[in-house]
C-alpha positions as CSV (number, residue, x, y, z in Angstrom):
1,M,6.3,3.4,-0.5
2,G,8.3,3.3,2.6
3,S,11.2,4.9,0.9
4,V,9.2,7.7,-0.5
5,L,7.5,8.4,2.7
6,V,10.9,8.5,4.6
7,R,12.2,11.1,2.4
8,R,9.0,13.1,2.9
9,L,9.4,12.9,6.7
10,A,13.2,14.0,6.7
11,G,13.7,16.2,9.7
12,H,11.7,14.1,12.1
13,A,13.4,11.6,14.4
14,L,12.6,8.2,12.6
15,I,12.6,4.8,13.9
16,L,12.7,2.4,10.9
17,P,12.8,-1.4,11.9
18,S,14.5,-3.4,9.3
19,R,15.4,-7.1,8.4
20,D,18.7,-5.7,7.3
21,P,19.8,-2.8,9.6
22,A,23.3,-2.8,8.3
23,R,22.2,-2.2,4.7
24,Q,19.9,0.5,5.7
25,K,22.7,2.4,7.8
26,T,24.7,2.6,4.6
27,A,21.8,4.2,2.7
28,G,22.4,7.7,4.0
29,L,19.1,8.0,6.0
30,D,19.2,9.9,9.3
31,A,17.1,7.3,11.4
32,E,17.5,4.5,14.0
33,F,17.2,0.9,12.5
34,P,16.3,-1.8,15.1
35,A,16.1,-5.2,13.7
36,F,12.7,-6.2,12.6
37,T,11.2,-8.9,15.0
38,E,8.0,-10.9,15.2
39,D,7.7,-9.2,18.7
40,L,6.1,-6.1,17.1
41,E,4.5,-5.3,20.4
42,G,7.8,-5.1,22.4
43,L,9.5,-3.3,19.4
44,A,7.0,-0.6,19.3
45,A,6.6,-0.2,23.1
46,G,10.4,0.0,23.5
47,A,10.8,2.6,20.8
48,R,8.1,4.7,22.4
49,P,7.1,6.7,19.3
50,E,4.8,9.6,19.2
51,V,3.1,8.2,15.9
52,V,3.2,4.7,14.6
53,I,2.8,4.5,10.6
54,N,2.0,0.9,9.5
55,L,2.9,0.2,6.0
56,L,3.3,-3.6,6.6
57,G,1.6,-5.5,3.6
58,I,2.0,-8.2,1.0
59,I,0.4,-8.5,-2.3
60,R,1.1,-12.3,-2.4
61,S,0.6,-14.9,0.4
62,S,3.0,-17.6,0.8
63,P,3.4,-20.3,3.4
64,G,4.3,-18.7,6.8
65,V,3.6,-15.3,5.4
66,T,-0.1,-15.0,5.0
67,F,-2.5,-12.0,4.4
68,R,-4.0,-12.7,7.9
69,L,-0.6,-12.7,9.5
70,V,0.8,-9.5,8.0
71,H,-2.3,-7.4,7.5
72,E,-4.3,-8.4,10.8
73,E,-2.0,-10.0,13.4
74,Y,1.0,-7.7,12.7
75,T,-1.4,-4.8,13.0
76,R,-2.7,-6.0,16.3
77,R,0.6,-6.6,17.7
78,L,1.9,-2.9,16.6
79,L,-1.4,-1.5,18.2
80,A,-0.7,-3.2,21.6
81,G,2.9,-1.7,21.6
82,A,1.6,1.7,20.5
83,K,-0.8,1.7,23.4
84,R,1.9,0.5,25.9
85,A,4.1,3.5,24.6
86,G,1.4,6.1,25.0
87,C,1.5,6.7,21.3
88,R,-0.6,9.7,20.2
89,K,-1.8,8.5,16.7
90,F,-1.8,5.2,14.6
91,V,-1.7,5.6,10.8
92,Q,-2.7,2.6,8.8
93,M,-2.1,1.7,5.2
94,S,-5.1,-0.2,4.0
95,A,-6.5,-0.5,0.4
96,L,-9.4,0.5,-1.8
97,G,-11.8,-2.4,-1.8
98,A,-11.2,-3.4,1.9
99,A,-14.5,-4.9,3.0
100,P,-15.6,-7.8,5.3
101,G,-17.3,-9.7,2.4
102,A,-14.8,-8.7,-0.3
103,P,-14.1,-11.6,-3.0
104,S,-10.3,-11.5,-2.1
105,E,-8.6,-12.6,1.2
106,Y,-6.3,-9.6,0.6
107,H,-9.2,-7.3,1.0
108,R,-10.9,-9.1,3.7
109,S,-7.6,-9.0,5.7
110,K,-7.0,-5.4,5.0
111,F,-10.6,-4.8,6.5
112,A,-9.8,-6.8,9.5
113,G,-6.7,-4.8,10.1
114,E,-8.8,-1.5,9.8
115,E,-11.2,-3.0,12.5
116,A,-8.5,-3.7,14.9
117,V,-7.2,0.0,14.5
118,R,-10.7,1.4,14.9
119,A,-11.2,-0.7,18.1
120,S,-8.0,0.2,19.6
121,G,-9.0,3.4,21.3
122,L,-6.1,5.2,19.8
123,P,-6.5,8.2,17.6
124,Y,-6.1,6.9,14.0
125,V,-6.0,7.6,10.5
126,I,-6.7,4.9,7.8
127,F,-5.8,5.4,4.1
128,R,-7.3,3.4,1.4
129,P,-5.2,4.0,-2.0
130,S,-5.9,2.9,-5.4
131,Y,-2.9,1.4,-7.3
132,I,0.2,3.2,-6.2
133,T,2.4,4.6,-9.1
134,G,5.7,6.2,-9.4
135,E,9.4,5.5,-9.5
136,G,10.4,2.5,-7.3
137,Q,7.0,1.0,-7.0
138,K,6.6,-2.9,-7.2
139,L,4.4,-2.8,-10.4
140,R,7.0,-1.0,-12.5
141,A,9.8,-3.0,-11.3
142,E,8.0,-6.3,-12.2
143,L,6.9,-5.3,-15.5
144,G,10.5,-4.4,-16.3
145,A,11.5,-7.9,-15.2
146,L,8.7,-9.6,-17.1
147,A,9.5,-7.6,-20.2
148,R,12.9,-9.4,-20.6
149,F,11.0,-12.4,-22.1
150,T,7.6,-11.1,-22.9
151,P,7.1,-9.7,-26.3
152,V,3.5,-8.7,-25.7
153,F,1.4,-7.9,-22.6
154,A,-2.3,-8.4,-22.0
155,A,-4.4,-6.8,-19.3
156,P,-8.0,-6.7,-18.5
157,S,-9.9,-3.9,-20.3
158,D,-13.0,-4.3,-18.1
159,S,-11.4,-3.6,-14.8
160,Y,-10.6,0.0,-13.5
161,A,-8.4,1.9,-11.2
162,A,-7.7,5.5,-10.2
163,P,-4.1,5.2,-9.9
164,V,-2.4,7.6,-7.4
165,D,1.2,8.8,-7.4
166,A,3.4,7.7,-4.6
167,G,4.4,11.2,-3.8
168,T,0.7,12.2,-3.2
169,V,0.3,9.2,-0.9
170,A,3.4,10.2,1.0
171,A,2.2,13.8,1.5
172,C,-1.1,12.4,3.0
173,F,0.7,10.2,5.3
174,A,2.8,12.9,6.4
175,R,0.0,15.3,6.9
176,A,-1.8,12.8,9.0
177,A,1.3,12.2,11.2
178,E,2.0,15.8,11.7
179,D,-1.4,17.4,12.1
180,D,-3.2,16.4,15.3
181,S,-6.5,17.6,13.9
182,V,-6.5,14.7,11.4
183,R,-7.7,12.0,13.4
184,D,-10.3,9.1,13.5
185,E,-11.0,9.2,9.9
186,I,-10.8,7.2,6.6
187,F,-9.3,8.6,3.4
188,E,-9.8,7.0,0.0
189,L,-6.8,8.1,-2.2
190,G,-7.2,8.0,-6.0
191,G,-5.8,10.0,-9.0
192,E,-7.8,12.4,-11.1
193,K,-8.1,9.7,-14.0
194,V,-10.0,6.6,-14.0
195,M,-8.4,4.1,-16.4
196,S,-8.7,0.4,-17.4
197,F,-5.9,-1.9,-16.4
198,R,-4.8,-2.3,-20.1
199,E,-4.2,1.7,-20.0
200,L,-2.5,1.5,-16.6
201,L,-0.2,-1.2,-17.7
202,A,0.6,0.6,-21.0
203,A,1.4,3.7,-19.0
204,E,3.6,1.9,-16.4
205,L,5.7,0.1,-19.3
206,S,6.1,3.5,-21.0
207,A,7.3,5.0,-17.6
208,A,9.7,2.0,-17.2
209,G,11.2,2.8,-20.7
210,V,9.9,-0.6,-22.1
211,R,8.3,-0.7,-25.4
212,R,5.7,-3.5,-25.7
213,P,2.3,-3.7,-27.2
214,V,-0.5,-4.2,-24.5
215,A,-3.7,-5.9,-25.6
216,G,-6.8,-5.5,-23.8
217,L,-8.9,-8.6,-23.1
218,P,-12.0,-9.2,-20.8
219,R,-11.1,-10.1,-17.3
220,R,-12.7,-13.6,-17.4
221,F,-10.1,-14.5,-20.2
222,F,-7.2,-14.6,-17.6
223,F,-8.9,-17.2,-15.2
224,P,-8.0,-20.4,-17.1
225,L,-4.4,-19.2,-17.3
226,L,-3.9,-18.7,-13.7
227,P,-2.2,-22.2,-13.2
228,L,0.2,-21.2,-15.9
229,F,0.9,-17.8,-14.5
230,S,1.8,-19.5,-11.2
231,L,4.8,-21.2,-12.6
232,L,6.5,-17.8,-13.3
233,D,8.3,-15.6,-11.0
234,P,6.9,-13.1,-10.4
235,P,3.6,-14.4,-11.8
236,P,1.6,-11.9,-14.0
237,M,-1.4,-12.4,-12.0
238,T,-2.4,-14.6,-9.0
239,R,-5.8,-15.9,-8.2
240,E,-6.0,-13.1,-5.3
241,Q,-5.3,-10.4,-7.9
242,Y,-7.9,-11.9,-10.2
243,L,-10.5,-11.7,-7.6
244,M,-9.3,-8.2,-6.6
245,L,-10.1,-7.1,-10.1
246,A,-13.8,-8.0,-9.8
247,S,-14.6,-4.5,-8.7
248,P,-13.5,-1.1,-9.7
249,N,-10.5,0.1,-7.8
250,V,-11.7,3.7,-7.7
251,P,-12.9,6.0,-4.6
252,S,-16.5,5.4,-3.6
253,G,-17.0,9.0,-2.8
254,R,-18.1,8.2,0.8
255,Y,-14.8,9.4,2.4
256,R,-12.6,12.5,1.8
257,G,-9.6,12.1,-0.5
258,A,-6.1,13.6,-1.1
259,N,-7.4,16.8,-2.2
260,E,-9.5,17.5,0.7
261,L,-6.8,16.6,3.1
262,L,-3.9,18.3,1.4
263,R,-5.9,21.5,0.6
264,R,-5.1,22.6,4.3
265,E,-1.5,22.7,3.4
266,G,-0.5,26.2,2.0
267,G,-4.2,26.9,1.2
268,G,-4.0,25.1,-2.1
269,G,-4.7,21.6,-3.6
270,L,-2.3,18.9,-4.8
């Protein structure tokens, strides 16, 4: 998502912390690339940005890199640095399903990050997207890797999402960063079509140029297979992802979405 958003924000003075600044400098981006450090408060305070956009997130937890660290603690550190810098807005990437009592730790940690943002005293915008699709997105790349040794795929036919294109998400983030009137609000970002994960998987395989049949099975079928999946790299499904599939990954309707936010731009919709 970061690379798509950076292209959308071309023309602004960008500061992009990176674990590999040398590689980023050769990518042709017009930006500063300070080294990523665990001292995110000092990094943000030293850069003195007008707007902080927090895209830090993981889909799988590992020893030393946990959901709580990345989604909650890193957010708190960035918020502290943003406040020291006099930042005028903090834009946070969350996720549909974020809630304090969610089945998955992923969603609980995302909600904890949201709570930190709301309590910071900074003007903020929080985005909760459904599954993000498009060229360069992680799901599509991982499906291509799995297809090398998987003759057939299976996915839950009773779990649903409203996939949203990465370009739409980037446009929403850019609008929030650029427009001071967009503030102190949560947006739920979903596409126009709700589909099962079997349909989503089939669409992403087709977009990746991979021809494989996709079988639709009840979600509960996958639970006993999770130990086997954990032996693969990347695993087709983790326990956290299984828990995340318990609820539809679609907008609730309680918050505004991409159409409402982007309609202001040029008087039209998406």
